[in-house]
C-alpha positions as CSV (number, residue, x, y, z in Angstrom):
1,M,82.8,72.0,55.2
2,S,83.0,74.5,58.1
3,A,81.6,78.1,57.9
4,P,84.6,80.4,57.2
5,I,86.8,80.9,60.0
6,T,86.9,84.8,61.1
7,H,89.0,84.6,64.3
8,A,92.5,83.7,65.0
9,M,95.7,83.6,68.0
10,V,98.8,85.2,67.2
11,L,101.3,83.4,69.5
12,A,103.5,85.8,71.1
13,A,104.7,85.2,74.1
14,G,108.1,83.5,73.3
15,L,111.6,84.6,75.1
16,G,113.1,84.7,71.7
17,T,116.0,83.5,73.3
18,R,118.0,82.0,69.6
19,M,117.9,86.0,68.9
20,R,120.4,86.3,71.0
21,A,119.0,89.7,72.0
22,R,119.6,92.5,74.5
23,A,117.8,93.6,77.5
24,D,116.4,96.6,75.3
25,D,115.5,94.7,72.3
26,P,111.9,94.5,71.5
27,P,110.3,90.9,71.9
28,K,110.9,89.0,68.6
29,P,107.5,88.9,66.5
30,L,108.1,93.3,66.7
31,T,111.5,92.2,65.4
32,E,111.9,94.4,61.5
33,I,112.3,92.4,58.6
34,A,112.8,95.3,55.7
35,G,111.6,98.1,57.8
36,R,108.0,96.1,59.1
37,T,107.8,94.1,61.9
38,L,107.0,90.7,61.7
39,L,104.1,91.2,63.7
40,D,102.6,93.8,61.8
41,R,102.9,91.7,58.3
42,L,101.5,88.5,59.8
43,L,98.3,91.2,61.3
44,D,98.3,92.5,57.3
45,R,97.7,89.3,56.2
46,L,95.2,87.9,59.0
47,E,92.9,90.9,58.2
48,A,92.9,90.5,54.8
49,A,91.8,86.6,55.0
50,G,88.9,87.7,56.4
51,M,89.8,87.6,60.5
52,T,87.2,90.1,62.6
53,R,88.9,89.0,65.8
54,I,92.5,88.4,66.7
55,V,93.8,86.9,70.2
56,I,97.8,87.8,70.9
57,N,99.0,86.0,74.0
58,L,101.5,88.3,76.1
59,H,105.1,86.8,78.4
60,H,108.1,88.1,77.2
61,K,108.2,92.4,77.2
62,A,104.7,91.9,77.8
63,D,103.6,96.2,77.3
64,R,105.9,97.0,73.9
65,I,103.3,94.9,72.1
66,P,100.3,96.7,73.2
67,A,102.3,99.7,72.6
68,H,103.0,98.9,69.3
69,L,100.1,98.1,68.2
70,A,97.7,100.9,69.7
71,Q,99.5,103.0,66.4
72,R,97.7,100.3,64.0
73,G,94.3,101.0,62.1
74,G,92.3,98.6,60.7
75,G,89.1,97.0,61.5
76,V,89.6,94.0,63.1
77,E,89.2,93.7,66.7
78,I,92.6,92.7,68.7
79,V,92.0,91.2,72.5
80,Y,94.9,90.1,74.4
81,S,95.6,86.8,76.7
82,D,98.0,87.4,79.6
83,E,100.5,85.0,80.6
84,R,102.8,87.4,82.4
85,A,102.4,85.3,85.7
86,R,103.4,82.3,83.7
87,L,104.6,80.9,80.4
88,L,102.0,78.7,79.5
89,E,103.8,77.4,76.0
90,T,101.9,76.8,72.5
91,G,99.1,74.4,73.8
92,G,98.9,75.7,77.1
93,G,98.6,79.3,75.7
94,V,95.9,78.6,73.0
95,K,94.2,76.5,75.8
96,K,93.8,79.5,78.1
97,A,92.4,81.6,75.2
98,L,90.3,79.2,74.2
99,P,86.9,81.4,75.8
100,L,88.3,84.4,74.3
101,L,88.0,82.6,70.4
102,G,84.9,80.9,70.4
103,P,83.2,78.0,70.1
104,D,84.5,77.8,66.4
105,P,87.6,76.7,64.6
106,F,90.3,79.1,64.2
107,F,93.8,80.4,63.3
108,V,96.7,80.0,65.2
109,C,100.3,81.5,64.2
110,N,103.6,82.1,65.4
111,G,104.2,85.6,66.0
112,D,107.8,85.1,64.4
113,I,106.8,83.9,60.9
114,L,107.2,85.0,57.5
115,W,106.9,83.8,54.5
116,Q,106.3,84.6,50.7
117,E,103.7,83.2,48.7
118,N,102.3,82.6,44.8
119,A,99.2,81.2,46.3
120,D,97.4,82.5,49.0
121,I,97.8,79.8,51.6
122,L,95.3,81.5,54.2
123,S,92.5,81.2,52.0
124,A,93.6,77.9,51.1
125,L,94.0,76.4,54.7
126,N,90.3,78.2,55.6
127,A,88.6,76.6,52.2
128,R,90.3,73.5,52.9
129,F,89.5,72.7,57.0
130,D,86.7,70.0,58.0
131,A,86.1,70.0,61.4
132,A,83.8,66.5,61.1
133,R,87.7,64.9,59.8
134,M,90.0,67.0,61.1
135,D,91.6,68.2,64.2
136,A,94.1,70.1,63.3
137,L,95.7,71.5,59.7
138,L,99.0,72.6,59.7
139,M,100.4,74.7,56.9
140,L,103.5,73.1,55.2
141,A,106.8,74.5,53.5
142,P,108.5,72.2,51.3
143,R,112.1,71.9,53.4
144,A,113.6,72.8,49.8
145,A,111.6,76.0,49.7
146,C,113.1,76.8,53.5
147,S,115.7,79.9,54.0
148,G,117.4,79.7,56.9
149,Y,116.1,76.1,57.8
150,D,119.1,73.4,59.1
151,G,116.4,70.9,60.3
152,T,115.5,67.7,58.9
153,G,111.7,68.3,58.7
154,D,108.6,67.8,61.0
155,F,106.1,66.0,59.0
156,D,106.0,63.1,56.1
157,L,102.9,64.3,53.7
158,H,100.2,61.1,52.7
159,A,98.2,60.9,49.4
160,D,95.2,61.9,51.2
161,A,96.9,64.7,53.2
162,T,96.8,63.3,55.9
163,L,100.4,63.8,58.4
164,T,102.6,61.8,60.0
165,R,105.7,61.8,61.8
166,P,108.9,60.2,60.3
167,H,109.9,57.4,61.6
168,G,113.7,58.2,61.3
169,G,115.8,60.6,58.9
170,A,114.6,63.6,57.3
171,A,111.0,64.4,56.6
172,D,110.3,66.3,53.1
173,F,107.8,69.4,55.2
174,V,108.3,71.6,57.7
175,F,106.0,73.1,59.7
176,G,105.4,76.5,58.7
177,G,104.1,78.1,62.0
178,V,100.5,78.2,60.7
179,Q,97.3,76.1,61.8
180,V,93.7,75.8,61.7
181,L,92.8,74.3,64.9
182,S,89.0,72.7,66.4
183,P,88.5,73.8,70.3
184,A,87.4,69.8,70.6
185,A,91.0,69.0,69.8
186,F,92.2,70.8,73.3
187,D,88.9,68.2,75.5
188,A,91.4,65.5,76.3
189,T,94.5,68.5,77.1
190,P,96.4,68.8,80.5
191,E,95.9,71.8,82.6
192,G,98.7,74.3,82.6
193,A,101.5,74.3,80.2
194,F,101.8,71.9,77.2
195,S,103.0,72.1,73.7
196,L,100.7,71.6,70.7
197,N,103.0,68.7,69.4
198,H,100.5,67.0,72.3
199,I,97.5,67.7,70.3
200,Y,99.5,66.3,66.4
201,D,100.6,63.2,68.0
202,T,96.4,63.0,69.5
203,A,95.5,63.6,65.8
204,T,98.0,61.9,64.0
205,A,96.7,58.6,66.2
206,T,93.6,59.0,65.0
207,G,94.0,60.0,61.6
208,R,93.2,63.6,62.1
209,L,95.9,65.6,61.5
210,Y,95.9,67.3,57.5
211,G,98.6,69.1,55.7
212,E,98.2,71.9,53.1
213,V,101.3,72.5,51.2
214,L,103.2,76.6,51.1
215,D,103.3,77.5,47.0
216,G,106.1,79.9,47.8
217,Q,108.8,80.3,50.3
218,W,109.0,80.3,54.3
219,M,111.5,82.2,56.0
220,H,113.1,81.0,59.2
221,V,113.8,84.3,60.6
222,G,114.9,82.6,64.7
223,T,118.0,83.6,64.7
224,P,120.1,86.8,63.3
225,E,121.5,84.7,60.3
226,G,118.3,84.4,59.3
227,V,116.9,88.1,59.6
228,R,119.4,88.4,56.9
229,A,118.6,85.7,54.6
230,A,114.9,87.4,54.6
231,E,116.1,90.2,54.1
232,N,117.7,90.0,51.2
233,I,115.4,88.0,49.8
234,L,112.8,90.3,50.2
235,A,115.2,92.9,48.9
236,S,114.8,90.9,45.7
237,G,111.3,90.1,45.3
238,P,107.7,91.1,46.3
239,A,107.0,92.3,49.6
240,A,106.1,88.9,51.9
């Protein structure tokens, strides 16, 4: 197995257009759910999972995130990857940040995700990732255990934990916005803006895309309606 993962990246550069944000609203990762921002909740999890360095990319309302995190304590090092000149999408953003992430496998997390868990999913991903067999290991949420999600799923999960895209119809599992990636997965990727789907599809073709299932509930908070549903869930259970 690979050595324990200590570096992570948070994707925080998106425009958040589905939130129907006003001009003075914060960037989406700074959306408060039950009194705490999505970004702070995620950073708490990453720090508890043993991360020593977290890279955050910036584009939309870029100054707001460093200003907010300047008030944050903790021992983890937070560094920024500046995409103000050009938004690079998920894959291009990670590729630009590779020098900050180092040569070993790392976590990549969407900055606007929220979940409750019965078992520690970050520790499970860390323990399961094997760079000799995997280019990417994705956190999956059973579609039936998702709040605020009305899609048809993203992946089929096989008995050996490999993933494929569904061939028509719905898939049972949703990609939950957390993953472990190998730097080698970016060797044949394009320059500039591209989606991480490029890496997933390449890894699927070579049998190197794997999944780990969340034991808990995943909350889609990409819309105001999703935010309200998540607040109701958190009000009735332990904090995520």
